[in-house]
SESE-819659 format. One record per residue (C-alpha): residue in three letters; x, y, z. Coordinates in steps of 0.25 Angstrom, whole numbers, plus 5000, padded with zeros to 4 digits. Layout:
// SESE-819659
<r><type>ala</type><x>X</x><y>Y</y><z>Z</z></r>
...
***
This chain:
// SESE-819659
<r><type>met</type><x>5183</x><y>4960</y><z>4880</z></r>
<r><type>ala</type><x>5184</x><y>4970</y><z>4875</z></r>
<r><type>gly</type><x>5200</x><y>4973</y><z>4874</z></r>
<r><type>his</type><x>5202</x><y>4972</y><z>4889</z></r>
<r><type>ser</type><x>5205</x><y>4957</y><z>4895</z></r>
<r><type>asp</type><x>5202</x><y>4962</y><z>4910</z></r>
<r><type>pro</type><x>5191</x><y>4955</y><z>4914</z></r>
<r><type>asn</type><x>5186</x><y>4965</y><z>4923</z></r>
<r><type>tyr</type><x>5189</x><y>4977</y><z>4914</z></r>
<r><type>val</type><x>5175</x><y>4985</y><z>4912</z></r>
<r><type>ala</type><x>5170</x><y>4995</y><z>4902</z></r>
<r><type>glu</type><x>5166</x><y>5008</y><z>4906</z></r>
<r><type>asn</type><x>5153</x><y>5012</y><z>4901</z></r>
<r><type>pro</type><x>5151</x><y>5027</y><z>4897</z></r>
<r><type>phe</type><x>5138</x><y>5025</y><z>4904</z></r>
<r><type>glu</type><x>5141</x><y>5024</y><z>4919</z></r>
<r><type>gly</type><x>5149</x><y>5038</y><z>4920</z></r>
<r><type>arg</type><x>5161</x><y>5040</y><z>4928</z></r>
<r><type>gly</type><x>5158</x><y>5035</y><z>4941</z></r>
<r><type>arg</type><x>5151</x><y>5024</y><z>4938</z></r>
<r><type>ala</type><x>5150</x><y>5020</y><z>4953</z></r>
<r><type>met</type><x>5146</x><y>5027</y><z>4967</z></r>
<r><type>gln</type><x>5157</x><y>5028</y><z>4974</z></r>
<r><type>gly</type><x>5153</x><y>5031</y><z>4988</z></r>
<r><type>asn</type><x>5151</x><y>5024</y><z>5000</z></r>
<r><type>asp</type><x>5141</x><y>5015</y><z>4998</z></r>
<r><type>phe</type><x>5139</x><y>5014</y><z>5014</z></r>
<r><type>pro</type><x>5128</x><y>5028</y><z>5015</z></r>
<r><type>asp</type><x>5119</x><y>5020</y><z>5003</z></r>
<r><type>ala</type><x>5118</x><y>5009</y><z>5010</z></r>
<r><type>ala</type><x>5115</x><y>5017</y><z>5023</z></r>
<r><type>ile</type><x>5105</x><y>5026</y><z>5016</z></r>
<r><type>gly</type><x>5100</x><y>5013</y><z>5011</z></r>
<r><type>phe</type><x>5098</x><y>5007</y><z>5026</z></r>
<r><type>gly</type><x>5093</x><y>5018</y><z>5032</z></r>
<r><type>ile</type><x>5081</x><y>5019</y><z>5021</z></r>
<r><type>ser</type><x>5078</x><y>5005</y><z>5024</z></r>
<r><type>phe</type><x>5077</x><y>5004</y><z>5039</z></r>
<r><type>gly</type><x>5070</x><y>5017</y><z>5039</z></r>
<r><type>phe</type><x>5061</x><y>5012</y><z>5031</z></r>
<r><type>phe</type><x>5058</x><y>5001</y><z>5038</z></r>
<r><type>ala</type><x>5059</x><y>5006</y><z>5052</z></r>
<r><type>ile</type><x>5049</x><y>5014</y><z>5047</z></r>
<r><type>met</type><x>5038</x><y>5002</y><z>5045</z></r>
<r><type>phe</type><x>5043</x><y>4997</y><z>5059</z></r>
<r><type>ile</type><x>5038</x><y>5007</y><z>5065</z></r>
<r><type>ile</type><x>5025</x><y>5010</y><z>5057</z></r>
<r><type>ala</type><x>5023</x><y>4994</y><z>5060</z></r>
<r><type>val</type><x>5025</x><y>4998</y><z>5076</z></r>
<r><type>ile</type><x>5015</x><y>5009</y><z>5075</z></r>
<r><type>val</type><x>5004</x><y>5004</y><z>5070</z></r>
<r><type>glu</type><x>5008</x><y>4990</y><z>5078</z></r>
<r><type>val</type><x>5006</x><y>5001</y><z>5092</z></r>
<r><type>ala</type><x>4994</x><y>5006</y><z>5084</z></r>
<r><type>met</type><x>4988</x><y>4995</y><z>5083</z></r>
<r><type>arg</type><x>4988</x><y>4991</y><z>5098</z></r>
***
Protein backbone atom coordinates (compact mmCIF):
# COMPACT_ATOMS: atom_id res chain seq x y z
CA MET A 1 0.00 0.00 0.00
CA ALA A 2 2.77 2.39 -0.88
CA GLY A 3 4.05 2.53 2.68
CA HIS A 4 0.83 3.78 4.25
CA SER A 5 -1.30 1.84 6.70
CA ASP A 6 -4.24 4.25 6.40
CA PRO A 7 -6.77 2.80 3.90
CA ASN A 8 -8.14 6.31 3.24
CA TYR A 9 -4.78 7.78 2.22
CA VAL A 10 -4.90 9.59 -1.11
CA ALA A 11 -1.67 10.60 -2.80
CA GLU A 12 -1.35 14.19 -3.98
CA ASN A 13 -1.83 14.48 -7.72
CA PRO A 14 0.66 17.09 -9.05
CA PHE A 15 -1.63 17.87 -12.00
CA GLU A 16 -4.51 19.01 -9.81
CA GLY A 17 -2.77 22.00 -8.27
CA ARG A 18 -3.40 23.35 -4.79
CA GLY A 19 -7.12 24.11 -5.01
CA ARG A 20 -8.50 20.72 -6.06
CA ALA A 21 -12.19 21.34 -5.44
CA MET A 22 -14.37 24.41 -5.49
CA GLN A 23 -14.74 25.66 -1.94
CA GLY A 24 -17.82 27.80 -2.61
CA ASN A 25 -21.46 27.10 -2.01
CA ASP A 26 -23.35 24.95 -4.55
CA PHE A 27 -26.60 26.89 -4.16
CA PRO A 28 -25.85 29.68 -6.69
CA ASP A 29 -24.92 27.16 -9.39
CA ALA A 30 -28.03 25.10 -8.67
CA ALA A 31 -30.23 28.21 -8.72
CA ILE A 32 -28.81 29.33 -12.07
CA GLY A 33 -29.34 25.87 -13.55
CA PHE A 34 -32.90 25.75 -12.25
CA GLY A 35 -33.61 29.25 -13.57
CA ILE A 36 -32.29 28.49 -17.04
CA SER A 37 -34.21 25.23 -17.34
CA PHE A 38 -37.40 26.78 -15.91
CA GLY A 39 -37.07 29.71 -18.30
CA PHE A 40 -36.64 27.40 -21.27
CA PHE A 41 -39.78 25.40 -20.47
CA ALA A 42 -41.73 28.55 -19.65
CA ILE A 43 -40.84 30.03 -23.05
CA MET A 44 -41.86 26.78 -24.75
CA PHE A 45 -45.21 26.88 -22.91
CA ILE A 46 -45.79 30.52 -23.83
CA ILE A 47 -45.01 29.83 -27.49
CA ALA A 48 -47.43 26.87 -27.44
CA VAL A 49 -50.19 29.02 -25.93
CA ILE A 50 -49.60 31.76 -28.53
CA VAL A 51 -49.76 29.21 -31.36
CA GLU A 52 -52.93 27.65 -29.93
CA VAL A 53 -54.66 31.06 -29.61
CA ALA A 54 -53.53 32.03 -33.13
CA MET A 55 -54.99 28.84 -34.62
CA ARG A 56 -58.53 29.61 -33.36
